[in-house]
C-alpha positions, 0 to 999 in steps of 0.5 A: 302800328304807324298812325295814319298820315296827316292830311294837308291842304295848301293855300296858294299855288306859288313856287314855294307851294310847289316845293312843299307839295313835292316834299309831302310826297317824300315825308314820312307822315303827310299826304296832300289832300287838297290845294286852293287858289283864287282861280279854279283853273290855276288850282286844277293845273297845280294838282295835275301831278298830285293825284288824287289831291282835290283842287279848290277855286277858293281858300274858303272851300279848302278850309271847309273840307273835313278831310283836311287836317292841316294847312300850309299857308303860302299866300303873299305876306299880307295875307298870312295872318288873316288866313292863319286866323281863318284856318284856326277858326276852321279847326285846322292845324297850321304851318304858315310860311314866314313871316307869320304876319307883316308885323308883331301885331298881326303875329299876336292875332294869329297866335291868339287865334290858334290858342283860342281854338286849340290848334297847332301853329308854327311859322315855316322856318324850315331850317329850324327843323333840320338836325344841322341847326340842332347841332349848332345849338348843341355846340354853342351850349357845350362851351367848346367855343368859349364865351360867345362874343359875335354872331354874323349872319347874312341872307341876300340875293339879287332880284332886278326891279319888276313893278309887279314882283311881290319883292318890290311891292309895298302892298305885298310886304316886299323887301329883304327884311321880311323875306330873308332877313327874318332868317338872320334875326331868327338865327341870331336870337337862337344862338344868343339864347343857346349861349345862355342855356335858353331857347332864344334871347331878345336883343336889348338894342338894335341899330340899323341902316338900309337903302329903300328903293326909289321906285319900290319904297321897300328895303333893297339892302339892310344891315343891323347890329344887335346887342344882347343882355349877355354882351353878345353882338350880332351883325345881320345883313340882307337885301334883294339887290345883291347876292351875299355869301348867305352864311352864319359864323359864331365867334367865341373866346375859344373858337368859331363855328362856321355854317356854310349853308345855314338856310338850305341844309341838304341831306348831308351838310358840314359845319366848320369848327375852329378851336385854336389851331385845329379845324374840324369838319362836323358832318351831319346827315339828315334822314329826309329832304329839308322841307320833308323834315319840316312836315314831319316835325309838324306831325310829331309836334301836334300832341304838344301844341307847338314845336320844340324847335320853334315855340310860338313865343320865339316867333312873336319875339322875332316879329317884334325884333323885325319891327324894330329893324324896319323902324330903324331904317324908316320902312313902314308899309302903307297900311301900317301908317296913321289913317291907312285902312286896316282890315280886321283879321279877318272881319270882326265878329262878336263873342258871347258876353262874359258873365259879370263883365258889364255894368251900367251908370245912370246917364249912359244908355249902353252897357259898360265893360268892367274892363276898360281898355286904355289907349296910351300907345307908347311902347308899341314899335309900329303903333297903329296896327298894334293898337288896332289888333288890341282894340279889335280883340277887345271889342270882339270879346265884349269890351265896350269902354275905351279910355283916352286923354288929351295928353296921351302921346301928344294926341296920338291916342285920341287920333288913333281911336278916332280913326279906328272908330270911324273905320270900324263904324262902332262909335255908337256901340262903345262908351268913350272916356275922354280926359283933359285939363291936365296940369298946367292947363287944369282950369275951366278955360283949359278944359274947354279948349282941350275938350274941343280938340279932343273931340276933333281928334276923336272924330266925334261930337261927344264923349260919353264920359269926360274927366278932368285929368288932374285937380287944381286946388287953386280953382274953386270947385264951383267953377269946374262944376259950372264949366262941366255942366255947360258942356253937358247942356251943349251935348258935348259930354253925357256925364263927367267926373274927376281923375286924381281928385281927392274925395274931399274935393269931389264931395265939395263939388257935388255939394255945390252942384246940389245947391245950385241945381247943376249936375255933379261929378258922376264918376271918379278915376283914381288909383285903386288896387290890392297893392298899396301905392307907396309913392305916386306913379306920376306927380299929382296922382291920388289913390283911393285904396285907403280905408276912408276913401273906400268907405266913402265910395261904399256910402255914395256908390260912386263908380270908380274907374280904377287905374293901375288896378294891377299895381303895374305888375307888382303881383307878377314881377314883384320880389324883394330880390328884384330891383332892376325896375326902379319905378316898381320899387319906388311905387309899390315896394313896402312890407305890407305889399310883400305880405299880400304877395304870398297870399295872392300866390297861395290863393291863385294856386288853390283856384288854378289861376295866375296871381294877376287874376286874383289881384284883378278879381279883388278890384272887381269884387268891391262893394261899390261899382268898379271899372278896371282900366287896363293897359296891355301891351300884348294880346296875350295880356289882354286875353288873360285879363278877361280870366279875372271874371271867372274868379269868385272871391268870398268876403273872407278871402277879400279880407284875408288878401288885404291883411284884415285877417290872419 
């Protein structure tokens, strides 16, 4: 007996929504239950030919319809991620028109919402669902083309400039790359992956040129050259000012495969395979129209949580690559820049606090999250939206403590965090750590000047915690203590400490403060992790993982803000055979760490978690106050970090992990 049809709702009433609505009627698995527009009259007009579908005058009403099981989001680009998240929260399965967001940051937020709420999510690259694409992958993997050398893909059309058109509007994510160039990127990554026996591959390098419209300020024409780790190159071309051939050709050492209609394959389509002097036409028949196949693919994939033809990691990789393409040609949308207003996706809402996730330090009257989010923004292609998504998520899930420093990104970390706090109105809700007086400015004068500049960048008149970023043994500890106590009395900081300060110097500073009746160091921020730091990550760095430092911290119960608490991914990537990351090797590779690694892996298997969660839990289970600084680059990494709070380690397990018992 066939299962009941999947009840669809459509958000948006544009041309692609009409195409999709018609496709539901010819699908095997779907039925149209409802359509929503921003205007009731528009929705009413749309559903006239789709009885008995209901018409709603708001997207919220449709998401509240219990009969709707899945939604197709066909709004303009800037609203894709927002309504994907809202639909996920409403418990609806989601097919979101491409692109899934304006950038990789929004795509991460959408994917995480779907994961968190247990709903299906797929980006609507309909060509990926068609049997023609599966045949292309099969041929590439078969070796009939030999070693794949080059992929050429184009998708472009002519659209005369219209100020009101979404294609020419900066505020609607216009231009060729996000509208149709995304297909070319998707296909290139698919084919490059197939050549290596993988679902997809990420480009190592992207070089690009483009033409931004004088009036539109969006990419009217753009080309890109990609290189993959395997040596494969790809040429991509897109635009909205001239129609191109809109084909794909794959060139190998033994032949070529030409796809005349890669994006809009019909019920019958043809591939042209050339090997040597022989040219073969391969005919593919589809059982249904293109968009109907897409609809049936969603229905067939619900039980697996994602579609085999387009997994969510593929979508995220594609968005990251598109960010790089746009960056290469200097295309940034206005709401991605510096201080541009960036709405939460959707408005912030706080989750319940995780047990054990907060601590307190005398002198700070707010709970301090024991996971502390760092603000080194290097590595994000389009930094402000990327950091915004991470900070929003951290705050929503109970994070209250943020770590920044005068030197991070030449001040970009502080400027971003200051603007984010202002836009979100959360300064008094969070615990702000600022650091300064880094070498070569590690002296009281340098501290005073950098603190003032940091507060200006952060748009606040005080830091909850201020730390000297480095020590300078040539400066007597008393001079630092007096200068920092002065800042506390002036109200610019609540309490202070040192980052990369030796236990001996901190003890001497506090002894000086005791004798003089001044405030002393209240916190310390050194490297601390289960893995031993063999060589300093940076010059002047100090670890407190050694037995003597740990004993001092226990006796004094001084809060430690532990950086590199995950040993820079050693327990995820570390292996004696993995040497392609020289910094990982230089800093963490040693015999005793490789003895700890299998113990972490074994305990992770027993507890049903990942090794990284065991490593984090070890840090959080110390017999002195510990706050772990984390620097996730992806939302999935940040989400995973919180799972460490669910891991309970006994004293015996702690000792065993650290090689104190057999």
